[in-house]
MARPABA-566336 format. One record per atom (N, C-alpha, C): residue in one letter; chain; x, y, z negated; atom name. Coordinates in steps of 0.02 Angstrom, whole numbers, plus 50000, padded with zeros to 5 digits. Each point is the difference from the previous one (the first is absolute). Layout:
loti resn: A; chain: A; px: X; py: Y; pz: Z; name: CA;
...
//
This chain:
loti resn: M; chain: A; px: 50359; py: 50633; pz: 47159; name: N;
loti resn: M; chain: A; px: 50022; py: 49994; pz: 49931; name: CA;
loti resn: M; chain: A; px: 50076; py: 49997; pz: 49997; name: C;
loti resn: A; chain: A; px: 50026; py: 50026; pz: 49947; name: N;
loti resn: A; chain: A; px: 50073; py: 50000; pz: 49991; name: CA;
loti resn: A; chain: A; px: 50021; py: 49940; pz: 49958; name: C;
loti resn: L; chain: A; px: 50055; py: 49970; pz: 50019; name: N;
loti resn: L; chain: A; px: 50030; py: 49948; pz: 49960; name: CA;
loti resn: L; chain: A; px: 50054; py: 50033; pz: 49957; name: C;
loti resn: V; chain: A; px: 49990; py: 49996; pz: 49934; name: N;
loti resn: V; chain: A; px: 50045; py: 50033; pz: 49953; name: CA;
loti resn: V; chain: A; px: 50041; py: 49947; pz: 49965; name: C;
loti resn: F; chain: A; px: 50067; py: 50008; pz: 50003; name: N;
loti resn: F; chain: A; px: 50045; py: 49955; pz: 49964; name: CA;
loti resn: F; chain: A; px: 50016; py: 50033; pz: 49933; name: C;
loti resn: I; chain: A; px: 49988; py: 49963; pz: 49947; name: N;
loti resn: I; chain: A; px: 50010; py: 50026; pz: 49932; name: CA;
loti resn: I; chain: A; px: 50070; py: 49978; pz: 49977; name: C;
loti resn: P; chain: A; px: 50044; py: 50047; pz: 49984; name: N;
loti resn: P; chain: A; px: 50067; py: 49981; pz: 49975; name: CA;
loti resn: P; chain: A; px: 49995; py: 49961; pz: 49935; name: C;
loti resn: T; chain: A; px: 50048; py: 49959; pz: 49988; name: N;
loti resn: T; chain: A; px: 50002; py: 49957; pz: 49941; name: CA;
loti resn: T; chain: A; px: 49990; py: 50040; pz: 49936; name: C;
loti resn: M; chain: A; px: 50031; py: 50058; pz: 49995; name: N;
loti resn: M; chain: A; px: 49996; py: 50039; pz: 49938; name: CA;
loti resn: M; chain: A; px: 49930; py: 50027; pz: 49987; name: C;
loti resn: L; chain: A; px: 49956; py: 50002; pz: 50051; name: N;
loti resn: L; chain: A; px: 49931; py: 50023; pz: 49990; name: CA;
loti resn: L; chain: A; px: 49951; py: 49942; pz: 49994; name: C;
loti resn: Q; chain: A; px: 50022; py: 49940; pz: 50012; name: N;
loti resn: Q; chain: A; px: 49955; py: 49942; pz: 49998; name: CA;
loti resn: Q; chain: A; px: 49969; py: 49986; pz: 49931; name: C;
loti resn: P; chain: A; px: 50032; py: 50021; pz: 49944; name: N;
loti resn: P; chain: A; px: 49964; py: 49992; pz: 49937; name: CA;
loti resn: P; chain: A; px: 49933; py: 50039; pz: 49999; name: C;
loti resn: L; chain: A; px: 49996; py: 50055; pz: 50037; name: N;
loti resn: L; chain: A; px: 49938; py: 50038; pz: 50004; name: CA;
loti resn: L; chain: A; px: 49948; py: 49966; pz: 50045; name: C;
loti resn: T; chain: A; px: 50023; py: 49956; pz: 50044; name: N;
loti resn: T; chain: A; px: 49954; py: 49968; pz: 50048; name: CA;
loti resn: T; chain: A; px: 49985; py: 49928; pz: 49981; name: C;
loti resn: G; chain: A; px: 50023; py: 49979; pz: 49942; name: N;
loti resn: G; chain: A; px: 49990; py: 49931; pz: 49979; name: CA;
loti resn: G; chain: A; px: 50040; py: 49951; pz: 50042; name: C;
loti resn: G; chain: A; px: 50057; py: 50023; pz: 50026; name: N;
loti resn: G; chain: A; px: 50044; py: 49957; pz: 50039; name: CA;
loti resn: G; chain: A; px: 49985; py: 50000; pz: 50075; name: C;
loti resn: V; chain: A; px: 49950; py: 50038; pz: 50021; name: N;
loti resn: V; chain: A; px: 49984; py: 50005; pz: 50072; name: CA;
loti resn: V; chain: A; px: 50057; py: 50036; pz: 50035; name: C;
loti resn: S; chain: A; px: 50026; py: 49970; pz: 50054; name: N;
loti resn: S; chain: A; px: 50057; py: 50029; pz: 50035; name: CA;
loti resn: S; chain: A; px: 49980; py: 50037; pz: 50064; name: C;
loti resn: Q; chain: A; px: 49940; py: 49987; pz: 50026; name: N;
loti resn: Q; chain: A; px: 49975; py: 50038; pz: 50057; name: CA;
loti resn: Q; chain: A; px: 49925; py: 50000; pz: 49999; name: C;
loti resn: V; chain: A; px: 49971; py: 50054; pz: 50026; name: N;
loti resn: V; chain: A; px: 49928; py: 50008; pz: 49998; name: CA;
loti resn: V; chain: A; px: 49979; py: 50043; pz: 50060; name: C;
loti resn: R; chain: A; px: 49941; py: 49987; pz: 50027; name: N;
loti resn: R; chain: A; px: 49973; py: 50042; pz: 50054; name: CA;
loti resn: R; chain: A; px: 49951; py: 50049; pz: 49969; name: C;
loti resn: V; chain: A; px: 50007; py: 50064; pz: 50019; name: N;
loti resn: V; chain: A; px: 49955; py: 50052; pz: 49976; name: CA;
loti resn: V; chain: A; px: 49981; py: 50045; pz: 50059; name: C;
loti resn: A; chain: A; px: 49942; py: 50031; pz: 49994; name: N;
loti resn: A; chain: A; px: 49977; py: 50048; pz: 50050; name: CA;
loti resn: A; chain: A; px: 50032; py: 50067; pz: 49986; name: C;
loti resn: G; chain: A; px: 50009; py: 50039; pz: 50053; name: N;
loti resn: G; chain: A; px: 50026; py: 50068; pz: 49992; name: CA;
loti resn: G; chain: A; px: 50032; py: 50025; pz: 50064; name: C;
loti resn: R; chain: A; px: 49994; py: 50065; pz: 50013; name: N;
loti resn: R; chain: A; px: 50029; py: 50030; pz: 50060; name: CA;
loti resn: R; chain: A; px: 50062; py: 50042; pz: 49983; name: C;
loti resn: T; chain: A; px: 50012; py: 50013; pz: 49936; name: N;
loti resn: T; chain: A; px: 50060; py: 50037; pz: 49979; name: CA;
loti resn: T; chain: A; px: 50032; py: 49962; pz: 49942; name: C;
loti resn: I; chain: A; px: 50062; py: 50017; pz: 49987; name: N;
loti resn: I; chain: A; px: 50034; py: 49969; pz: 49942; name: CA;
loti resn: I; chain: A; px: 49962; py: 50018; pz: 49936; name: C;
loti resn: R; chain: A; px: 49976; py: 50062; pz: 49996; name: N;
loti resn: R; chain: A; px: 49963; py: 50022; pz: 49941; name: CA;
loti resn: R; chain: A; px: 49939; py: 49956; pz: 49990; name: C;
loti resn: S; chain: A; px: 49961; py: 49987; pz: 50052; name: N;
loti resn: S; chain: A; px: 49939; py: 49959; pz: 49992; name: CA;
loti resn: S; chain: A; px: 50018; py: 49928; pz: 49984; name: C;
loti resn: I; chain: A; px: 50055; py: 49975; pz: 50027; name: N;
loti resn: I; chain: A; px: 50021; py: 49932; pz: 49984; name: CA;
loti resn: I; chain: A; px: 50021; py: 49995; pz: 49927; name: C;
loti resn: I; chain: A; px: 50037; py: 50049; pz: 49976; name: N;
loti resn: I; chain: A; px: 50020; py: 50001; pz: 49929; name: CA;
loti resn: I; chain: A; px: 49938; py: 50004; pz: 49955; name: C;
loti resn: N; chain: A; px: 49950; py: 50040; pz: 50020; name: N;
loti resn: N; chain: A; px: 49938; py: 50004; pz: 49961; name: CA;
loti resn: N; chain: A; px: 49964; py: 49932; pz: 49997; name: C;
loti resn: Q; chain: A; px: 50000; py: 49964; pz: 50056; name: N;
loti resn: Q; chain: A; px: 49970; py: 49933; pz: 50001; name: CA;
loti resn: Q; chain: A; px: 50039; py: 49953; pz: 49955; name: C;
loti resn: L; chain: A; px: 50066; py: 50005; pz: 50002; name: N;
loti resn: L; chain: A; px: 50041; py: 49958; pz: 49956; name: CA;
loti resn: L; chain: A; px: 49984; py: 50014; pz: 49927; name: C;
loti resn: E; chain: A; px: 49992; py: 50064; pz: 49983; name: N;
loti resn: E; chain: A; px: 49986; py: 50020; pz: 49931; name: CA;
loti resn: E; chain: A; px: 49933; py: 49972; pz: 49977; name: C;
loti resn: E; chain: A; px: 49950; py: 49998; pz: 50045; name: N;
loti resn: E; chain: A; px: 49936; py: 49971; pz: 49981; name: CA;
loti resn: E; chain: A; px: 50006; py: 49926; pz: 49983; name: C;
loti resn: R; chain: A; px: 50041; py: 49965; pz: 50038; name: N;
loti resn: R; chain: A; px: 50009; py: 49928; pz: 49989; name: CA;
loti resn: R; chain: A; px: 50049; py: 49984; pz: 49944; name: C;
loti resn: F; chain: A; px: 50052; py: 50043; pz: 49994; name: N;
loti resn: F; chain: A; px: 50054; py: 49988; pz: 49952; name: CA;
loti resn: F; chain: A; px: 50014; py: 50063; pz: 49960; name: C;
loti resn: P; chain: A; px: 49958; py: 50015; pz: 49950; name: N;
loti resn: P; chain: A; px: 50009; py: 50061; pz: 49961; name: CA;
loti resn: P; chain: A; px: 50071; py: 50007; pz: 49973; name: C;
loti resn: G; chain: A; px: 50027; py: 50061; pz: 50008; name: N;
loti resn: G; chain: A; px: 50067; py: 50016; pz: 49976; name: CA;
loti resn: G; chain: A; px: 50052; py: 50001; pz: 50055; name: C;
loti resn: I; chain: A; px: 49984; py: 49972; pz: 50058; name: N;
loti resn: I; chain: A; px: 50051; py: 49997; pz: 50053; name: CA;
loti resn: I; chain: A; px: 50012; py: 50069; pz: 50031; name: C;
loti resn: K; chain: A; px: 49949; py: 50041; pz: 50001; name: N;
loti resn: K; chain: A; px: 50007; py: 50067; pz: 50031; name: CA;
loti resn: K; chain: A; px: 50053; py: 50041; pz: 49964; name: C;
loti resn: E; chain: A; px: 50000; py: 49999; pz: 49934; name: N;
loti resn: E; chain: A; px: 50050; py: 50040; pz: 49963; name: CA;
loti resn: E; chain: A; px: 50071; py: 49974; pz: 50010; name: C;
loti resn: R; chain: A; px: 50006; py: 49937; pz: 50020; name: N;
loti resn: R; chain: A; px: 50066; py: 49972; pz: 50014; name: CA;
loti resn: R; chain: A; px: 50024; py: 50018; pz: 50070; name: C;
loti resn: L; chain: A; px: 49953; py: 50021; pz: 50044; name: N;
loti resn: L; chain: A; px: 50017; py: 50016; pz: 50069; name: CA;
loti resn: L; chain: A; px: 50005; py: 50075; pz: 50013; name: C;
loti resn: L; chain: A; px: 49964; py: 50040; pz: 49960; name: N;
loti resn: L; chain: A; px: 49997; py: 50072; pz: 50011; name: CA;
loti resn: L; chain: A; px: 50032; py: 50039; pz: 49943; name: C;
loti resn: Q; chain: A; px: 50025; py: 50059; pz: 50019; name: N;
loti resn: Q; chain: A; px: 50028; py: 50047; pz: 49951; name: CA;
loti resn: Q; chain: A; px: 49979; py: 50070; pz: 50024; name: C;
loti resn: D; chain: A; px: 49966; py: 50037; pz: 49959; name: N;
loti resn: D; chain: A; px: 49976; py: 50067; pz: 50018; name: CA;
loti resn: D; chain: A; px: 49960; py: 49999; pz: 50065; name: C;
loti resn: G; chain: A; px: 49959; py: 49948; pz: 50010; name: N;
loti resn: G; chain: A; px: 49956; py: 49996; pz: 50057; name: CA;
loti resn: G; chain: A; px: 50031; py: 49976; pz: 50065; name: C;
loti resn: D; chain: A; px: 50064; py: 49984; pz: 50000; name: N;
loti resn: D; chain: A; px: 50033; py: 49975; pz: 50060; name: CA;
loti resn: D; chain: A; px: 50038; py: 49936; pz: 49983; name: C;
loti resn: L; chain: A; px: 50025; py: 49966; pz: 50051; name: N;
loti resn: L; chain: A; px: 50037; py: 49939; pz: 49987; name: CA;
loti resn: L; chain: A; px: 50060; py: 50013; pz: 49957; name: C;
loti resn: R; chain: A; px: 50012; py: 49956; pz: 49952; name: N;
loti resn: R; chain: A; px: 50060; py: 50005; pz: 49959; name: CA;
loti resn: R; chain: A; px: 50062; py: 49995; pz: 50045; name: C;
loti resn: P; chain: A; px: 50055; py: 50031; pz: 49981; name: N;
loti resn: P; chain: A; px: 50060; py: 49998; pz: 50041; name: CA;
loti resn: P; chain: A; px: 50027; py: 49929; pz: 50012; name: C;
loti resn: D; chain: A; px: 49985; py: 49954; pz: 49953; name: N;
loti resn: D; chain: A; px: 50026; py: 49932; pz: 50007; name: CA;
loti resn: D; chain: A; px: 49951; py: 49953; pz: 50035; name: C;
loti resn: V; chain: A; px: 49946; py: 50028; pz: 50029; name: N;
loti resn: V; chain: A; px: 49950; py: 49960; pz: 50035; name: CA;
loti resn: V; chain: A; px: 50006; py: 50012; pz: 50075; name: C;
loti resn: A; chain: A; px: 50007; py: 49946; pz: 50037; name: N;
loti resn: A; chain: A; px: 50003; py: 50004; pz: 50073; name: CA;
loti resn: A; chain: A; px: 49938; py: 49966; pz: 50029; name: C;
loti resn: V; chain: A; px: 49973; py: 50030; pz: 50052; name: N;
loti resn: V; chain: A; px: 49941; py: 49972; pz: 50034; name: CA;
loti resn: V; chain: A; px: 50018; py: 49989; pz: 50073; name: C;
loti resn: A; chain: A; px: 49985; py: 49941; pz: 50024; name: N;
loti resn: A; chain: A; px: 50011; py: 49985; pz: 50071; name: CA;
loti resn: A; chain: A; px: 49933; py: 49986; pz: 50033; name: C;
loti resn: I; chain: A; px: 49991; py: 50029; pz: 50059; name: N;
loti resn: I; chain: A; px: 49940; py: 49990; pz: 50040; name: CA;
loti resn: I; chain: A; px: 50022; py: 49970; pz: 50065; name: C;
loti resn: D; chain: A; px: 49976; py: 49940; pz: 50014; name: N;
loti resn: D; chain: A; px: 50020; py: 49963; pz: 50060; name: CA;
loti resn: D; chain: A; px: 50076; py: 49994; pz: 50006; name: C;
loti resn: G; chain: A; px: 50033; py: 49990; pz: 49943; name: N;
loti resn: G; chain: A; px: 50071; py: 49988; pz: 50000; name: CA;
loti resn: G; chain: A; px: 50044; py: 50062; pz: 49999; name: C;
loti resn: E; chain: A; px: 49969; py: 50060; pz: 50000; name: N;
loti resn: E; chain: A; px: 50039; py: 50062; pz: 49999; name: CA;
loti resn: E; chain: A; px: 49984; py: 50039; pz: 49937; name: C;
loti resn: T; chain: A; px: 50052; py: 50027; pz: 49969; name: N;
loti resn: T; chain: A; px: 49990; py: 50039; pz: 49939; name: CA;
loti resn: T; chain: A; px: 49958; py: 50062; pz: 50015; name: C;
loti resn: A; chain: A; px: 49949; py: 50010; pz: 49960; name: N;
loti resn: A; chain: A; px: 49957; py: 50059; pz: 50007; name: CA;
loti resn: A; chain: A; px: 50036; py: 50060; pz: 49970; name: C;
loti resn: L; chain: A; px: 50008; py: 50052; pz: 50039; name: N;
loti resn: L; chain: A; px: 50038; py: 50059; pz: 49978; name: CA;
loti resn: L; chain: A; px: 49956; py: 50057; pz: 49976; name: C;
loti resn: D; chain: A; px: 49934; py: 49994; pz: 50009; name: N;
loti resn: D; chain: A; px: 49955; py: 50054; pz: 49983; name: CA;
loti resn: D; chain: A; px: 49970; py: 49992; pz: 49931; name: C;
loti resn: G; chain: A; px: 50028; py: 49957; pz: 49959; name: N;
loti resn: G; chain: A; px: 49976; py: 49990; pz: 49932; name: CA;
loti resn: G; chain: A; px: 49930; py: 49973; pz: 49997; name: C;
loti resn: I; chain: A; px: 49964; py: 50020; pz: 49949; name: N;
loti resn: I; chain: A; px: 49934; py: 49972; pz: 49987; name: CA;
loti resn: I; chain: A; px: 49949; py: 50018; pz: 50053; name: C;
loti resn: G; chain: A; px: 50013; py: 50051; pz: 50040; name: N;
loti resn: G; chain: A; px: 49953; py: 50020; pz: 50052; name: CA;
loti resn: G; chain: A; px: 50008; py: 49960; pz: 50064; name: C;
loti resn: S; chain: A; px: 50050; py: 49957; pz: 50003; name: N;
loti resn: S; chain: A; px: 50010; py: 49960; pz: 50061; name: CA;
loti resn: S; chain: A; px: 49937; py: 49960; pz: 50016; name: C;
loti resn: R; chain: A; px: 49985; py: 49998; pz: 50064; name: N;
loti resn: R; chain: A; px: 49940; py: 49963; pz: 50022; name: CA;
loti resn: R; chain: A; px: 50019; py: 49929; pz: 50018; name: C;
loti resn: Y; chain: A; px: 49955; py: 49955; pz: 49982; name: N;
loti resn: Y; chain: A; px: 50009; py: 49930; pz: 50017; name: CA;
loti resn: Y; chain: A; px: 49960; py: 49987; pz: 50064; name: C;
loti resn: Y; chain: A; px: 50031; py: 49975; pz: 50050; name: N;
loti resn: Y; chain: A; px: 49966; py: 49981; pz: 50062; name: CA;
loti resn: Y; chain: A; px: 50016; py: 49928; pz: 50014; name: C;
loti resn: H; chain: A; px: 49953; py: 49965; pz: 50029; name: N;
loti resn: H; chain: A; px: 50013; py: 49930; pz: 50018; name: CA;
loti resn: H; chain: A; px: 50031; py: 50001; pz: 50070; name: C;
loti resn: H; chain: A; px: 50064; py: 49993; pz: 50003; name: N;
loti resn: H; chain: A; px: 50036; py: 49998; pz: 50063; name: CA;
loti resn: H; chain: A; px: 50010; py: 49928; pz: 50022; name: C;
loti resn: R; chain: A; px: 50018; py: 49992; pz: 50062; name: N;
loti resn: R; chain: A; px: 50019; py: 49934; pz: 50025; name: CA;
loti resn: R; chain: A; px: 50062; py: 49978; pz: 49961; name: C;
loti resn: P; chain: A; px: 49999; py: 49941; pz: 49970; name: N;
loti resn: P; chain: A; px: 50057; py: 49979; pz: 49959; name: CA;
loti resn: P; chain: A; px: 50064; py: 49995; pz: 50041; name: C;
loti resn: R; chain: A; px: 50055; py: 50018; pz: 49969; name: N;
loti resn: R; chain: A; px: 50065; py: 49993; pz: 50031; name: CA;
loti resn: R; chain: A; px: 50026; py: 49930; pz: 49988; name: C;
loti resn: K; chain: A; px: 50047; py: 49981; pz: 50040; name: N;
loti resn: K; chain: A; px: 50031; py: 49934; pz: 49992; name: CA;
loti resn: K; chain: A; px: 50060; py: 50006; pz: 49955; name: C;
loti resn: W; chain: A; px: 49990; py: 49997; pz: 49934; name: N;
loti resn: W; chain: A; px: 50053; py: 50003; pz: 49951; name: CA;
loti resn: W; chain: A; px: 50018; py: 49929; pz: 49979; name: C;
loti resn: P; chain: A; px: 50062; py: 49988; pz: 49982; name: N;
loti resn: P; chain: A; px: 50016; py: 49936; pz: 49969; name: CA;
loti resn: P; chain: A; px: 49958; py: 49993; pz: 49937; name: C;
loti resn: R; chain: A; px: 49979; py: 49939; pz: 49984; name: N;
loti resn: R; chain: A; px: 49954; py: 49989; pz: 49945; name: CA;
loti resn: R; chain: A; px: 50022; py: 50034; pz: 49935; name: C;
loti resn: H; chain: A; px: 50065; py: 49999; pz: 49984; name: N;
loti resn: H; chain: A; px: 50022; py: 50030; pz: 49937; name: CA;
loti resn: H; chain: A; px: 49998; py: 50076; pz: 50002; name: C;
loti resn: H; chain: A; px: 49988; py: 50031; pz: 50057; name: N;
loti resn: H; chain: A; px: 49995; py: 50072; pz: 50005; name: CA;
loti resn: H; chain: A; px: 49929; py: 50024; pz: 50008; name: C;
loti resn: Q; chain: A; px: 49952; py: 49957; pz: 50005; name: N;
loti resn: Q; chain: A; px: 49932; py: 50021; pz: 50011; name: CA;
loti resn: Q; chain: A; px: 49973; py: 50038; pz: 49940; name: C;
loti resn: M; chain: A; px: 49976; py: 50059; pz: 50012; name: N;
loti resn: M; chain: A; px: 49969; py: 50040; pz: 49947; name: CA;
loti resn: M; chain: A; px: 49936; py: 50029; pz: 50030; name: C;
loti resn: D; chain: A; px: 49951; py: 49960; pz: 50009; name: N;
loti resn: D; chain: A; px: 49937; py: 50018; pz: 50032; name: CA;
loti resn: D; chain: A; px: 49961; py: 50050; pz: 49957; name: C;
loti resn: R; chain: A; px: 50017; py: 50063; pz: 50007; name: N;
loti resn: R; chain: A; px: 49967; py: 50053; pz: 49963; name: CA;
loti resn: R; chain: A; px: 50007; py: 49988; pz: 49925; name: C;
loti resn: A; chain: A; px: 50061; py: 49999; pz: 49976; name: N;
loti resn: A; chain: A; px: 50014; py: 49984; pz: 49930; name: CA;
loti resn: A; chain: A; px: 50006; py: 50062; pz: 49956; name: C;
loti resn: I; chain: A; px: 49984; py: 49990; pz: 49937; name: N;
loti resn: I; chain: A; px: 50009; py: 50052; pz: 49950; name: CA;
loti resn: I; chain: A; px: 50042; py: 49969; pz: 49945; name: C;
//
């Protein structure tokens, strides 16, 4: 499962939830899961079927460069300082 960090500006759509675990093997499937739980979030993340230019996705602490088609894999966690941890964040 992916741990998704919800930015403050999107938290009104999640009822104040700042992080959530969802199933999914791609960013697309994770966004679809988020949409099922928090209707309206998908349109805030996507534009013309791909990630909006102002949306960044990190997988295991590294920015995903393949857009919405990027695959999520559960890798061995890296040793990041706590304030830099982005465990498969959206």
